[in-house]
C-alpha positions as CSV (number, residue, x, y, z in Angstrom):
1,M,264.5,119.0,137.4
2,S,266.8,119.5,134.5
3,T,267.4,115.8,134.1
4,K,263.7,115.0,133.9
5,K,263.2,117.6,131.2
6,K,266.0,116.1,129.3
7,S,264.6,112.6,129.5
8,K,261.2,113.8,128.3
9,K,262.7,115.5,125.4
10,K,264.6,112.4,124.5
11,S,261.4,110.2,124.6
12,K,259.6,112.6,122.4
13,N,262.3,112.3,119.9
14,V,262.3,108.4,119.8
15,P,261.0,107.3,116.3
16,V,257.9,105.0,116.4
17,D,258.4,101.6,114.6
18,E,255.3,101.4,112.4
19,E,256.1,97.9,111.2
20,E,256.1,96.7,114.8
21,V,252.8,98.3,115.4
22,E,251.3,96.8,112.2
23,R,252.7,93.4,113.2
24,L,251.2,93.6,116.7
25,R,247.9,94.7,115.1
26,L,248.0,91.7,112.8
27,I,248.8,89.3,115.6
28,A,245.9,90.6,117.6
29,Q,243.6,90.3,114.6
30,A,244.9,86.7,113.9
31,I,244.2,85.8,117.6
32,E,240.7,87.1,117.1
33,F,240.3,85.1,113.9
34,K,241.6,82.0,115.6
35,K,239.1,82.5,118.4
36,S,236.3,82.9,115.8
37,I,237.5,79.8,114.0
38,I,237.6,77.8,117.2
39,K,234.1,79.0,118.1
40,A,232.8,78.2,114.5
41,E,234.4,74.8,114.7
42,G,232.5,74.2,118.0
43,H,229.3,75.2,116.3
44,I,230.1,73.0,113.4
45,A,230.8,70.1,115.7
46,Q,227.5,70.7,117.5
47,F,225.7,70.9,114.2
48,K,227.4,67.7,113.0
49,D,226.4,65.9,116.2
50,R,222.8,67.1,115.9
51,L,222.8,66.1,112.2
52,K,224.0,62.7,113.1
53,R,221.3,62.3,115.8
54,V,218.7,63.5,113.3
55,K,219.9,61.1,110.7
56,F,219.9,58.2,113.2
57,A,216.3,59.1,114.3
58,W,215.3,59.4,110.6
59,E,216.7,55.9,109.9
60,I,214.9,54.5,112.9
61,G,211.6,56.2,111.9
62,K,212.1,55.1,108.3
63,Q,212.6,51.5,109.4
64,K,209.6,51.7,111.7
65,C,207.5,53.1,108.9
66,F,208.6,50.4,106.6
67,D,207.8,47.7,109.3
68,K,204.4,49.3,109.8
69,K,203.7,49.3,106.1
70,I,204.6,45.6,105.9
71,E,202.5,44.9,108.9
72,L,199.6,46.9,107.5
73,A,199.9,45.1,104.1
74,N,199.9,41.7,105.9
75,K,196.8,42.7,107.9
76,Q,195.1,44.0,104.8
77,S,195.9,40.7,103.1
78,H,194.5,38.8,106.1
79,I,191.4,41.0,106.1
80,K,190.9,40.4,102.3
81,Q,191.4,36.6,102.9
82,L,188.8,36.8,105.7
83,K,186.4,38.7,103.4
84,D,186.9,36.2,100.6
85,D,186.4,33.3,103.0
86,H,183.3,35.0,104.4
87,Q,181.9,35.5,100.8
88,N,182.6,31.9,100.0
89,D,180.8,30.8,103.1
90,L,177.9,33.0,102.2
91,D,177.8,31.6,98.7
92,L,177.9,28.1,100.1
93,Y,175.1,28.8,102.5
94,K,173.1,30.5,99.7
95,Q,173.6,27.4,97.6
96,K,172.5,25.2,100.5
97,I,169.4,27.4,101.1
98,K,168.6,27.2,97.4
99,H,169.0,23.5,97.5
100,C,166.8,23.2,100.5
101,L,164.1,25.4,98.9
102,Y,164.3,23.3,95.7
103,E,164.0,20.0,97.7
104,N,161.1,21.6,99.7
105,Q,159.4,22.6,96.4
106,Q,159.9,19.2,95.0
107,H,158.6,17.5,98.1
108,L,155.5,19.8,98.1
109,S,155.0,19.1,94.4
110,L,155.2,15.4,95.0
111,Q,152.8,15.6,97.9
112,A,150.4,17.7,95.8
113,R,150.6,15.2,92.9
114,E,150.0,12.3,95.4
115,I,147.0,14.2,96.8
116,E,145.7,15.0,93.3
117,G,146.1,11.3,92.4
118,G,144.3,10.3,95.6
119,L,141.5,12.7,94.8
120,E,141.3,11.5,91.2
121,K,141.2,7.9,92.4
122,L,138.5,8.8,94.9
123,Q,136.5,10.5,92.2
124,A,136.9,7.5,89.9
125,D,135.7,5.2,92.7
126,C,132.7,7.5,93.3
127,L,131.9,7.6,89.5
128,S,132.2,3.8,89.4
129,Q,129.9,3.5,92.4
130,D,127.5,5.9,90.7
131,E,127.6,3.8,87.6
132,E,127.0,0.7,89.6
133,L,124.1,2.4,91.3
134,K,122.7,3.5,88.0
135,Q,123.0,0.0,86.7
136,D,121.3,-1.4,89.8
137,I,118.5,1.2,89.4
138,N,118.0,0.3,85.8
139,E,117.9,-3.4,86.7
140,L,115.5,-2.7,89.5
141,R,113.3,-0.6,87.2
142,L,113.2,-3.5,84.7
143,H,112.3,-5.8,87.5
144,L,109.8,-3.4,88.9
145,K,108.2,-3.1,85.5
146,E,107.7,-6.9,85.3
147,K,106.2,-6.9,88.8
148,E,104.6,-3.5,88.7
149,L,101.1,-4.6,89.4
150,S,101.9,-6.9,92.3
151,H,104.9,-5.1,93.8
152,S,104.1,-1.4,93.5
153,V,104.4,-0.8,97.2
154,F,107.6,-2.8,97.3
155,I,109.0,-0.8,94.4
156,Q,108.2,2.5,96.0
157,N,109.9,1.5,99.2
158,L,112.9,0.2,97.3
159,K,113.2,3.5,95.4
160,R,113.1,5.4,98.6
161,E,115.7,3.1,100.1
162,H,118.0,3.4,97.1
163,S,117.6,7.2,97.0
164,T,118.5,7.4,100.7
165,N,121.5,5.2,100.2
166,L,122.6,7.3,97.2
167,S,122.3,10.5,99.2
168,Q,124.2,8.9,102.1
169,V,126.9,7.7,99.7
170,K,127.2,11.2,98.2
171,K,127.3,12.7,101.6
172,E,129.9,10.2,102.8
173,Y,131.9,10.9,99.6
174,L,131.7,14.7,100.2
175,R,132.6,14.3,103.8
176,K,135.6,12.1,103.0
177,R,136.7,14.4,100.2
178,T,136.5,17.4,102.5
179,E,138.4,15.6,105.3
180,L,141.1,14.4,102.8
181,I,141.5,17.9,101.4
182,A,141.7,19.5,104.9
183,S,144.2,16.8,106.0
184,C,146.3,17.4,102.9
185,E,146.2,21.1,103.3
186,N,147.1,20.8,107.0
187,T,150.0,18.5,106.1
188,L,151.2,20.9,103.4
189,K,150.9,23.8,105.8
190,I,152.8,22.1,108.6
191,T,155.5,20.9,106.1
192,K,155.9,24.4,104.7
193,E,156.0,26.0,108.2
194,K,158.7,23.5,109.2
195,K,160.8,24.2,106.1
196,E,160.4,28.0,106.4
197,A,161.3,27.8,110.1
198,A,164.5,25.8,109.3
199,I,165.4,28.2,106.5
200,R,164.8,31.2,108.8
201,A,167.0,29.6,111.5
202,Q,169.7,29.0,108.9
203,I,169.4,32.6,107.8
204,I,169.6,33.9,111.4
205,E,172.7,31.7,112.0
206,L,174.3,33.1,108.9
207,E,173.5,36.7,109.9
208,K,175.0,36.0,113.4
209,K,178.2,34.6,111.8
210,K,178.4,37.6,109.4
211,D,177.9,40.1,112.3
212,N,180.5,38.3,114.4
213,Q,183.0,38.3,111.6
214,I,182.3,42.0,110.8
215,C,182.8,42.9,114.5
216,R,186.1,41.0,114.5
217,L,187.2,42.7,111.3
218,M,186.3,46.1,112.7
219,Q,188.1,45.5,116.0
220,S,191.1,44.3,114.0
221,H,190.9,47.4,111.8
222,L,190.6,49.6,114.9
223,Q,193.7,48.0,116.5
224,V,195.6,48.5,113.2
225,S,194.5,52.2,113.2
226,E,195.5,52.7,116.8
227,D,198.9,51.0,116.2
């Protein structure tokens, strides 16, 4: 028992080395700092790896966006070219329609002039016939005056005959004139209807082509938008 008490007394009297304690504390703190640095370096490495992947994805996306812009620009240029071609075709067809209308008008005018010329010629012939008839009547009147006493009955019959012939000639002239006018009007109407039908057919064909081109342009635009 006495030896134990002595040893306890000796341990209590041993001086504590404060420098050693401080050194051990600093070593422990350095170890903790090293662990924190290693952990931070791991986080930094992960961050750098993520940053690298993000940059790579950004470059790919940027390149795709640039390619899409080029593709869109090419498609827009193609659409503009199609629109220009379509407008040129429309202008060409309009010019053709105007030309057809002009030719139709010229043809109708020519036919109208020919008909008017025919009517004028027919009227001139009728006037000439009237003049001839008047001259014949005058001659007959002179002849009748010379033979008035002996040929009174003959003169009266002859007057009736000439009057009948004159009315028949006038009726025949009016009939021919009416038939000619009706025939000319019918010809003009048929020609006009044919020309209008041809023009309507061309306009319908143009509208169909325009609708088809618009549908193709819209489908192309929708495909571009979907892409």
